[in-house]
N, C-alpha and C positions, 0 to 999 in steps of 0.2 A: 587578778594580774599577775602574769609570770614573772619570776625573779630569775635572777643570772644563774642561780643553782639549777633551774628547771631546763634552761638553755643549755648547759653543760651535759646535763644527763641526756636531754635528746640528741645532742649531738654526738656523744660518747666521748667527750673531751674534758678537759680540767676547767674549773672556774677561771683559772689564770690564762688560759688558752683562748677563752671568751673575751676576758678582759683585753688582751693584746689584738685580738681582732676588732673590737671595739674602737680602741685608742688608735689603731692604725700606726703605732710607732715601732713594733717590733717585728720581725719578718715571721710569718706564718706560711706554711706551704698552701698552694692554691687549692689543694683537695680539702684540707683542713678547714680553710677559709669558707669553702662553699659549703660544707657541712654545718657550720656554726651559722652562716646566713640563711640557710634553710631552716634551721631550728628557729632561728629569731622570727622568721615569717610565720612559720607553722603555728608558734604560739603567741604571735602578736606582741612580742616583747618590746618596750621602749625602755632605753637605758636611763638611769637618771642622771640627768643634766648637771644637776647639785653636786652629785658624788663626783662625776667627772671632773666639774670645774675646780672642786677641793683638791682632788689629785694634782691639777695642775696649777695649784695655787692662784687661781683666777675665778672671778664670781660671773663675769660677763654682765655686770650691773655697773651704771653710772649714775651719781647723784648730781642733782639740780637743785642749787640752793636759790631759792626766792624768798624775798622779804613777805610778799603778799599775793595770792593767788587771785585777789580782785582787781589788780590792775591789769588791764587788757593790753598793755604793752607787751607782756610777758608771753601771750599766747602764741604769736607767731614765731617768736624765738624759740619757745619750747617744741613747736610743731617743726622746725627745723632742725633741732636737736635730735628729736626722736626719731625722724625718717632717716638721718645719717647714721644714727646709732644701729636703728634696725638693720641698715643695709649691710653693717659690718658685725651682725650677730651680736649686738649689745642690747640689753633693756635699760630703760631709765626709771629712775626713783625720783619723783618730785618731792621737794623738802621746803615747806612754807616754814620759815624761821621766826617771822612775827619780829625780826631783829633782836631776837633775845639770845644773849650767850649761851644761857642753859639748854635751848633747843639745839642752837648750831652744834653744841659738844655732844650731843647724842649722834648727830649725823655724822660728825668727825669721828666718832669711835666706830661707826660702820666701816670706815676706810682702813682704820687701825687695825680692826679685828678681820680684816680681808674678806668682809661681806660686801663690799664695793670695791671696783678697782681705781676709781678716781672721782674728781669733783669738778663741776662747771658751777662757779660761783656767779650769781647775779644779784647778789644782795649788797648793796652799797654800804650798809652798817657791820657788815661782817668783820669779825675780830682778824685783824690783818696780822698781827704777830703770830697768832695761833696758825693761820693759813700760811705763813711763811715758814714756820717749824714743819708743818706737815709736809709742804712742798718740798723739804729736803729729801723725804723717803718716799712721797706718793705723787700721782698724776693730779696737777691742779691747773685749771685755766680760768681766767677771769672773763666773763663775757659782759659788755656795755659799760657796767661801772668797774673801775679798776684801781689799784692802788700803784701808781708809778714807782720805779726805783725799787721795788721789793724782789725782783728777781723771778717773778711768776707771769708766764706768757698771757697776753690779753688779746682779744679782739674787741674793736669798738669803733666809735666814729671821732671825728675832730669836733667836739663840742664847742669849743670857742669859735672856730671858723663858721659852724652851722649857725651859732646865734648871732653872729656878725652880719651873715646874709639875710638872716630873718629881720634884723633891725634896720640893716641898710635899705631893704624893701619898703619899710614904712617911711623911711626919711625920703626916699626917692618919688614916693607918692605924696609928699607934702607935710608929713609929720614932724614936728619937732619937740612935742610934749609926749614924750613916751616912757609909759609905767614899765617896770620889770617886775613879774610876779614869780619869785624865785623860791627853791627850796632851801632847808637848813644847809649853810655853807661848810658844815663839818664833811659834806659830802663833794667828792672831788668835781663831779659833773656841775653842780651848783655854782662852784668857784669858777669853773671854765666859761659857763654860760653868761655869768655876770661880766665876766672878762670880755666876751664878744660883744655884749650890750655895749659895754663902756667903750670899747674900740671903735664901734660904728658911729657913736655920737662924738668922740673925740675928731674923728677924720673929717666929719662935717661941721664942726666948730659949734656944736651944740653943748652948753655947759651941763656939766652932771649935776643933778639934783635929788640929794639923798632922800626926799619927801617922795620921790616916783618909785623908791626901791622898796618892795615888800617881800617878807619871808613867811613861808609856812611851813609846819612841822610834817605835813603829809601832802602827797600830790594826789588828792581825792576832789572829786566833783564839789563836795560841801566847801572844802577849804577855798576853792577858787570862787564860789558864791560870796562867802564871808570876806575875802580879800578885795573882791571887786566892789563889794558895799563900802569898804573903807575908802577905796580909790575915788568912788564917785563921791564922797563927802569933801575931799580936798577943795580948798577954795579956789586953787587955779588948777581945774581938772584937766588931766591928761586927754589927749584927742586920740591915743593909740596905746594898747597894752600887749606887751610880749610875755607869755606865759611859758615858763619851762617844761610844761607837760599838757598834753591834750586835755587830760581830766580837768585841768585847773581852768584852762581856755574854755572848755563847754561850761562849767561853773560860772564862769566871768559873763558868757553868752546869755543864760540864764537871768543873771542878776541885772545886766544891762537891760534886757527885755522886761523885767519886772519893774524896773525904773522909769517905765515908759519911753526910754529911749531906743534909738535905731542903731544897728550895725551894719554898714561901717559909716553911715553918714554921721554919727555922733561921736561913737567910739569905734576904731578898728581894732581888731584882735588877731593875733598870730599865736598858734600854739606850737607843740613840738612832739614829735613821734609818728604821726599820721597813723593812729590806731583807726580800726574800721568805723568806729562811731563817729569820727571827725568829718565824715562824708554825709552823715545823717543829719547835722543840726540845719538849723534855719535860722540865718544863712549857713551854708558849707564853711568849714573851718579852713584858712590858710595855715599851713602847718610845714614845719620841717620833716621830712620823710627819712627815717631811719630804716636801713634795708634789715629789717628784724628776721626775717625768715633765712635769709643768707648769713646774717649774724650766727644764727643759731647752727647752721649746717658747718660754718667754717669752725665754731667752737668745739662741736662734737669731732671733727676731723682733728683738729688740733690735739684733743684730749686722747684719742686713739693713739695717735702717733707717739704722744708723750707716754701713754702705758706700755707702747711697743719699745721704748727706750730711744726713740728719735730725738734729735735736736728741734726745737720748736721756737720760732720767731713770732713776735706779737704782730698782729695786722691791724691797720686802720682803714676802714672801709669808707666808701664815698656817701654822700647825703644829696639831698634835692630839697628844694625850697618849692612846694607845691601851692601855687597862688590860685585861691577860691575867693567866694562872695564876701567873706568876712573882713577883706580888705580892698577889695575892687568894686563892690556893689552890683 
């Protein structure tokens, strides 16, 4: 593979002149530029992007922090981030944190050492204080999950309002005994979705029953099964369940079926996210659709603008309740 010294020798110019032609920043005569370009073509020379980026104090790489690659919710968001990043000549590096501070610190160091230009954080368990400190000197955007009031721009949906719509739908089709399958309330989205659930009940004069609220440590299929098993053991069994993620809801569907009951005749189920699998269940799952791909493109655009030194405002996107057979039969 040819190097810059060989290009300079072939063109009969200095290495510095070749560098000026490649960077396009300093003026070079048209004749000299043509000689260098002909030498590059003749030798099939490919300049080092890494070297060029280091000289310009940029890596053209952005980090995406996610807690787990196994959650399908992130797939479409990542696709949106990647497509927008690539269109602006940035590459992405996917960073699975497992919600562990020591792993987060490794990825934060990449930004500190200028091996990445910025971070899109989708990890609800991220160390907010460290993120806040980083954001004073580096480009950071929060996507989906966010910490309000910490001065870091975010793109998300209104989780409280979305949950309210989901539970209101169950009430409108006749349900009054509605269980909530929630995540750990150390996460903002879990608190907001519980608030939406409670508001819908209160507006319709339905007393809040603490026995109907369940918490899981993870948003997985198995946790949905296990929690649904507990719900079915209640003496005054709910007739409907609102789960704060589709994976929990799909696990609930599986457990209801295993118990010999029918959805929605015995128990109606609503999920949250509208992952691809939600349309493959039997019955198909009623769910709150998050604009995942758009969320990704918006987050990437916001980050690139932040890297460029522009002022970036937070954005709240819309949502949609997709009504399917798990509530309507």
